[in-house]
C-alpha positions in Angstrom: 131.8 78.5 98.4 128.4 77.3 99.7 125.9 76.8 96.8 125.8 76.8 93.1 122.8 79.1 93.2 124.8 81.7 95.1 127.3 81.8 92.2 124.6 82.5 89.6 123.1 85.1 91.9 126.4 87.0 91.8 126.4 87.4 88.0 124.8 90.9 88.0 127.4 92.0 90.6 130.3 90.6 88.6 129.1 92.2 85.4 128.6 95.5 87.2 132.2 95.3 88.6 133.5 94.7 85.1 131.6 97.7 83.8 132.8 99.8 86.8 136.4 98.7 86.3 136.8 97.9 82.6 140.5 97.0 82.8 140.1 94.8 85.8 140.8 91.1 86.1 138.2 89.2 88.1 139.1 85.9 89.8 136.4 83.6 91.3 137.3 81.6 94.4 135.3 78.4 94.6 135.5 75.0 96.4 135.9 71.9 94.2 132.2 71.2 94.6 131.4 74.1 92.3 134.4 74.3 90.1 132.5 72.9 87.1 130.1 75.9 87.3 132.9 78.4 86.7 132.7 78.3 82.9 129.0 79.3 83.2 129.7 82.5 85.0 130.3 85.4 82.6 133.0 88.1 83.0 135.3 85.9 85.1 138.9 85.9 83.9 140.3 83.3 86.3 139.4 80.9 89.1 141.0 79.5 92.2 139.7 76.1 93.5 140.0 75.0 97.1 139.8 71.2 97.3 138.6 70.2 100.7 137.1 67.0 99.4 140.6 65.4 99.4 140.4 65.2 103.2 137.4 62.9 103.0 139.4 60.2 101.2 141.1 58.1 103.9 143.8 56.6 101.7 145.1 60.1 100.9 145.0 61.2 104.5 145.8 58.2 106.5 146.8 59.9 109.8 143.7 62.2 109.8 146.0 65.0 111.0 144.6 68.5 111.2 148.1 69.7 110.5 147.8 68.6 106.9 144.5 70.5 106.5 146.2 73.6 108.0 149.2 73.4 105.8 147.0 73.0 102.7 144.9 76.0 103.6 148.0 78.1 104.5 149.7 77.3 101.2 146.5 78.1 99.3 146.0 81.4 101.1 149.6 82.4 100.7 149.3 81.8 96.9 146.2 84.1 96.8 148.0 86.7 98.9 151.0 86.7 96.5 148.7 87.8 93.7 148.2 91.3 95.3 144.5 91.8 94.7 143.1 95.3 94.9 139.6 94.4 95.9 138.1 91.3 97.6 134.3 90.6 97.7 133.1 88.1 100.3 129.4 87.3 100.2 129.4 84.5 102.7 128.1 84.8 106.3 130.6 82.1 107.6 133.2 82.7 110.2 135.6 80.6 108.2 135.4 82.9 105.2 135.8 85.9 107.5 139.0 84.4 108.9 140.3 83.7 105.4 139.7 87.2 104.3 141.4 88.6 107.5 144.4 86.4 106.8 144.8 87.6 103.2 145.1 91.2 104.4 143.7 92.7 101.2 143.3 96.5 101.7 139.8 96.9 100.1 137.3 94.4 101.3 133.5 94.2 100.6 131.6 91.8 102.9 132.5 89.8 105.9 136.1 89.9 107.2 138.0 90.0 110.5 139.9 92.8 112.2 143.3 92.2 113.9 141.5 91.0 117.1 139.6 88.3 115.2 136.2 90.2 115.5 134.0 89.7 112.4 133.4 92.9 110.5 130.9 93.8 107.7 132.3 97.1 106.4 129.5 98.1 104.0 125.9 99.2 104.6 124.4 96.5 102.4 126.5 93.8 104.1 125.4 95.1 107.4 121.8 94.8 106.2 122.7 91.2 105.0 123.8 90.4 108.5 120.5 91.5 110.2 118.0 90.6 107.5 118.1 86.9 108.5 116.6 87.9 111.9 113.9 90.1 110.3 112.9 88.1 107.2 109.2 89.0 107.4 110.0 92.6 106.7 112.5 92.1 103.9 111.7 92.5 100.1 115.2 92.5 98.8 116.5 89.6 96.7 120.0 88.4 97.5 121.1 89.5 94.1 120.2 93.0 95.0 122.0 92.8 98.4 125.1 91.2 96.8 125.3 93.8 94.1 124.5 96.8 96.3 127.5 95.8 98.5 129.8 96.7 95.7 127.9 99.8 94.6 126.5 98.2 91.5 123.1 99.4 90.3 121.2 96.4 89.0 117.9 98.1 87.9 116.4 96.2 85.0 119.2 93.5 85.2 118.7 89.8 85.5 120.9 86.8 86.3 122.7 85.4 83.3 125.1 82.6 82.4 127.4 81.7 79.5 125.4 79.5 77.1 127.6 76.4 76.6 128.2 74.9 73.1 125.8 72.2 72.1 127.0 68.7 72.9 126.2 65.6 70.8 125.3 63.7 74.0 122.1 65.8 74.3 120.3 64.0 71.5 121.0 60.7 73.3 119.9 62.0 76.7 116.7 63.6 75.4 115.7 63.2 71.8 113.7 66.1 70.2 110.0 65.5 69.7 108.5 68.5 67.9 105.2 69.7 69.1 105.5 68.4 72.6 105.5 70.7 75.7 108.7 69.8 77.5 108.5 70.3 81.3 111.4 69.7 83.7 111.0 68.7 87.3 113.7 69.3 90.0 112.2 67.2 92.8 115.3 67.2 95.0 116.9 70.0 97.0 119.8 70.4 99.4 117.5 70.2 102.4 114.8 67.5 102.5 112.4 69.7 104.4 112.3 72.1 101.4 111.0 69.5 99.0 107.5 69.1 97.6 106.4 65.6 98.1 107.1 62.9 95.5 103.4 62.1 95.3 102.6 65.7 94.5 105.2 65.7 91.7 103.8 62.4 90.4 100.2 63.7 90.4 101.2 66.9 88.6 103.1 64.8 86.0 100.1 62.7 85.3 97.8 65.8 84.9 100.3 67.5 82.5 100.8 64.4 80.4 97.1 63.5 80.1 95.7 67.0 79.6 98.5 68.9 77.8 100.4 66.1 76.1 103.5 67.1 78.0 106.8 65.2 78.2 108.4 65.3 81.7 112.1 65.2 82.3 113.4 64.9 85.9 116.7 66.5 86.8 119.0 66.3 89.8 122.4 65.3 91.1 123.3 61.6 91.6 122.2 61.7 95.3 118.7 62.7 94.1 118.2 59.8 91.7 116.2 57.9 94.3 113.8 60.9 94.7 113.4 60.9 90.9 112.8 57.1 90.8 110.2 57.5 93.5 108.3 60.2 91.6 108.2 57.9 88.5 107.1 54.9 90.5 104.0 56.9 91.7 102.9 57.9 88.2 100.5 56.2 85.7 102.2 57.5 82.6 105.8 56.3 83.0 106.5 56.2 79.3 106.3 60.0 79.0 108.9 60.6 81.7 112.7 60.7 81.4 114.9 60.3 84.5 118.1 62.2 84.0 119.0 62.7 87.7 122.7 62.0 88.1 123.2 61.5 84.4 124.3 65.0 83.2 127.2 67.2 83.7 126.6 70.9 84.4 127.0 71.9 80.7 124.5 69.3 79.6 122.1 70.3 82.4 122.2 73.9 81.3 121.4 73.0 77.6 118.6 70.6 78.6 117.1 73.2 80.8 117.1 75.7 77.9 115.1 73.1 75.9 112.4 73.0 78.5 109.3 75.2 78.2 108.9 75.1 82.0 110.8 73.9 85.1 108.8 72.9 88.2 111.3 73.2 91.0 112.1 73.5 94.6 114.4 76.4 95.7 117.6 75.1 94.2 120.6 76.0 92.1 118.9 74.3 89.1 116.1 76.9 89.4 118.6 79.8 89.1 120.4 78.1 86.2 117.2 77.5 84.3 116.0 81.1 84.9 119.4 82.3 83.5 118.9 80.1 80.5 115.5 81.7 79.8 113.2 78.8 80.9 110.0 79.7 82.7 110.1 78.8 86.4 107.3 77.4 88.5 109.0 77.8 91.9 108.1 76.0 95.1 109.2 77.6 98.4 108.9 75.6 101.6 110.3 75.6 105.2 113.3 78.0 105.3 113.1 79.0 101.7 111.8 82.5 101.2 110.8 83.8 97.8 111.7 87.4 98.6 115.3 86.4 99.2 115.9 83.8 96.6 113.3 83.9 93.9 114.8 83.6 90.4 116.1 87.2 89.6 114.4 87.7 86.3 110.8 88.7 85.3 108.0 86.3 84.2 108.2 83.4 86.7 105.5 82.2 89.1 106.2 81.3 92.7 104.1 79.3 95.2 104.5 79.4 98.9 102.3 78.4 101.9 100.5 81.4 103.2 100.7 80.5 106.9 102.1 82.5 109.8 105.2 80.4 110.4 106.4 80.5 106.7 109.2 80.9 106.2 110.8 79.0 109.1 113.5 81.0 110.9 117.0 79.8 110.3 118.2 77.3 112.9 114.7 76.0 113.4 114.1 72.3 112.7 110.4 71.8 112.0 108.9 68.4 112.9 105.6 69.0 111.1 106.2 70.6 107.7 102.6 71.4 106.9 103.5 74.0 104.3 104.3 71.4 101.6 100.7 70.2 101.7 99.2 73.7 101.2 100.4 73.9 97.6 98.6 71.3 95.6 99.3 69.7 92.2 96.0 71.2 90.9 97.3 74.7 91.6 100.4 74.2 89.5 98.6 72.4 86.7 96.1 75.3 86.4 98.8 77.9 86.3 100.9 76.0 83.6 97.8 75.1 81.5 96.7 78.8 81.4 100.2 79.9 80.6 100.5 77.5 77.7 97.2 78.9 76.3 97.8 82.6 77.1 101.5 83.1 77.9 100.3 84.9 81.1 100.4 83.7 84.7 96.8 83.7 85.9 95.8 82.9 89.4 94.2 79.4 89.6 90.5 79.7 90.3 90.7 77.3 93.3 93.0 79.7 95.1 91.5 82.5 97.1 92.1 84.4 100.4 91.2 81.4 102.5 93.5 78.9 100.6 96.6 79.6 102.7 98.7 79.9 99.5 100.8 82.8 98.4 101.3 83.2 94.7 103.7 85.7 93.2 105.0 86.6 89.7 108.5 88.0 89.4 108.6 91.4 87.8 110.3 94.8 87.6 108.4 97.7 89.1 107.9 101.3 87.8 111.4 102.2 88.7 112.9 98.9 87.2 113.6 97.4 90.6 113.0 93.7 91.0 109.9 92.7 93.0 107.4 89.9 93.6 103.9 90.8 92.4 101.2 89.0 94.5 98.4 87.4 92.5 96.2 86.7 95.5 94.4 89.9 96.5 94.6 89.7 100.3 93.4 92.4 102.7 96.2 94.8 103.3 97.7 94.1 106.7 100.2 95.9 109.0 103.0 93.6 108.0 102.4 94.4 104.3 102.7 98.1 105.1 105.8 97.7 107.3 107.6 95.6 104.7 106.8 98.1 101.9 107.9 101.0 104.1 111.2 99.3 105.0 111.9 98.7 101.3 111.7 102.4 100.6 113.7 103.3 103.7 116.6 100.8 103.1 116.7 101.5 99.4 117.4 105.2 100.3 119.7 104.6 103.3 121.8 101.8 101.9 122.5 103.6 98.7 123.5 106.6 100.9 120.9 108.9 99.6 120.0 111.6 102.2 116.2 111.6 101.6 113.5 109.2 100.4 112.4 109.8 96.8 108.8 110.6 97.5 107.8 109.9 93.9 108.7 106.3 94.7 106.0 106.3 97.4 103.5 107.4 94.8 104.4 104.5 92.5 104.5 102.0 95.4 101.1 103.0 96.7 99.5 102.7 93.2 100.8 99.2 93.0 99.7 98.3 96.5 96.2 99.6 95.9 95.9 97.4 92.8 97.4 94.2 94.4 95.8 94.4 97.9 92.3 95.1 99.3 93.2 98.4 101.0 89.6 99.4 101.9 90.3 99.1 105.6 93.6 101.0 105.5 92.5 103.5 108.1 92.1 100.7 110.6 95.9 100.5 110.9 96.1 104.1 112.3 95.6 103.0 115.9 98.3 100.3 115.6 100.7 102.8 114.0 100.2 105.4 116.7 101.6 102.8 119.2 104.6 102.1 116.9 105.3 105.9 116.6 105.5 106.1 120.4 108.2 103.3 120.3 110.1 105.2 117.6 110.0 108.2 119.8 111.3 106.2 122.8 114.2 104.9 120.6 115.0 108.4 119.3 115.1 109.9 122.8 117.6 107.3 123.9 119.6 107.8 120.7 119.6 111.6 121.3 120.9 110.9 124.9 123.6 108.6 123.5 124.6 111.3 121.0 125.1 113.8 123.8 127.1 111.4 125.9 129.4 110.8 122.9 129.9 114.6 122.7 130.8 114.7 126.3 133.4 112.0 125.8 134.9 113.8 122.8 135.1 117.0 124.8 136.5 115.3 127.9 139.1 113.2 126.1 140.4 116.2 124.1 141.5 118.1 127.2 145.0 117.7 128.6 143.6 116.2 131.8 140.8 113.9 130.9 138.8 112.8 133.9 139.0 109.0 133.6 136.2 108.5 136.3 133.8 110.7 134.3 134.8 108.9 131.1 133.9 105.6 132.7 130.6 106.9 133.9 129.7 108.2 130.4 130.7 104.8 129.0 128.5 102.9 131.5 125.6 105.3 130.6 126.0 104.5 126.9 125.9 100.7 127.7 122.7 101.2 129.6 121.1 103.2 126.8 122.1 100.6 124.2 120.5 97.8 126.3 117.3 99.9 126.6 117.3 100.4 122.8 117.9 96.6 122.3 115.0 95.8 124.6 112.7 98.1 122.7 113.6 96.3 119.5 113.1 92.9 121.0 109.7 93.8 122.5 108.6 95.4 119.2 109.5 93.1 116.3 108.1 95.6 113.8 110.9 98.1 114.8 113.6 95.5 115.4 115.2 96.0 112.0 116.1 99.6 112.9 117.6 98.5 116.2 119.5 95.6 114.6 121.1 97.9 112.0 122.2 100.3 114.8 123.8 97.4 116.7 125.5 96.1 113.5 127.0 99.5 112.8 128.3 99.7 116.3 130.0 96.3 115.9 132.1 97.9 113.2 133.4 100.7 115.4 136.8 99.8 116.6 140.2 101.2 117.7 141.8 102.4 120.9 141.4 106.2 120.5 138.6 107.2 122.8 137.8 110.4 121.0 137.6 108.7 117.6 135.5 105.9 119.0 133.0 108.4 120.5 132.8 110.3 117.1 132.0 107.1 115.2 129.5 105.9 117.9 127.8 109.3 117.7 127.4 108.7 113.9 125.6 105.5 114.7 123.1 107.3 117.0 122.6 110.0 114.4 121.8 107.3 111.8 119.3 105.7 114.1 117.6 109.0 114.8 117.3 109.8 111.1 116.0 106.3 110.2 113.4 106.4 112.9 112.2 109.8 111.6 112.3 108.7 107.9 110.4 105.5 108.7 107.7 107.4 110.5 107.3 109.8 107.5 107.2 106.9 105.0 104.5 105.0 107.0 102.3 108.2 107.4 102.7 109.1 103.7 101.8 105.5 102.6 98.7 105.4 104.7 97.5 108.8 103.5 98.1 108.0 99.8 96.5 104.5 100.1 93.5 106.2 101.7 93.3 108.7 98.9 93.4 105.9 96.3 90.3 104.2 97.8 87.0 104.5 95.8 84.6 106.9 97.5 87.3 108.2 99.9 86.4 111.7 101.4 89.4 113.7 102.5 89.4 114.6 106.2 90.1 118.3 105.6 88.4 120.9 107.8 86.1 122.0 104.9 84.4 118.6 105.0 84.0 118.3 108.8 80.5 118.9 110.1 80.7 121.3 113.0 78.0 120.9 115.7 75.6 123.8 115.8 76.4 125.1 112.3 
């Protein structure tokens, strides 16, 4: 209900549900903005379209009364309710969608919904993570496809996004006649947010380089509102005869087939990018401002991603940047070099002009040793604390959110081998002092969680007696509130640990009811989870540092047999 790209990113989830429940009937709920995309989504049996656009047309809504909107929504939801669905999956953050789900009253819900008091609930570990990830983006490596699919218990190892390939239409030959031998390269110069766009001058310069040095043909895609952006790109080029402007001139089926004809698509983070990736086209992705490749890179292997390597990238959600310097860090020469090399070798090779000081991140999408999706960095930066923390969190959450009791330590071995190849880890032991400070914070959080666990036990014991002491119960409750505030402050003052604290808070949000004993039991589980995650996180960090140290050339183990003892 928000973006076409989101629909395509749900395709592995939908396919997994169909495999999990072979006799199921899957219905996709969309707004009229995206109804034309429904035929592209495989394994969907039916669709429901909500047409909110009708209320933008004054002649159809002369009195501008909200009552008409309410009645339309009520009628639509009652129709959905009458179908008696067994399972509902809501992947939107919005309060509106949560209220809709609450109204429908479907028994089994995955994702955001409301309880009887109107409080927004999450209800699944992956959805709880989805709710806190936006505040801890720097430490997240999970693509939204993985988060979406995990929320319904679907394993997507070695899976990619996919769409239904539409039947060829005669209009394609008119829109873009075939010219055998040419390299056909698509441009998606627009995007939903202007701040996420590479400049039209950069697109124009890249077009001229590709046309002059690789004999490429350029085709510019986009919706009707992006046609001016396309015209501006063309106006800035020298080789206008080799460029076709199809912005606003294709329907979705035609767009999909034209993208499939392209050898490459140079694109901002858009729905067109995901559609092209699903059609098998190689992506040269541009991620600026709020766009974050770890979250929304095309979920299939073999694409290249460019992002500014500056401390403020990506922007936090809700931030409006008045000086979007990130778009100038990635230059046309960078993309041209990558595409030219790929045409020659079919490999993504780091452009020679990019090094550690270029302030540019370059990634290739891939699957790792365990067939999990990941971004492989092509710039070999020095391994930093944030790289270690992000990698450790990935292992932690992959274990916790899939409800495994322990980390698979063989995964740490595989991860460390990759990290040692992709980063300069020669100074890994320099992180020890910083880590010791973080271990102390983890200890402080664990101590408070242990205290909270004991208080919950006292509440359970006190409330189970015939004569519960309400004054003592109140004191225990106040003590828990104080502990939770202290835990929250530790998270806020230590951003590296905040993900753990935020997950604890999100779990507690989902504890509800009026039975004091049951509330205390569920709250105690939240404290236990926090204690276990702090301990697991510490073990993962220590193990990663040890193994990365062992993998360094010339490393001498610090065992007692190698330590020189004074006087001997």
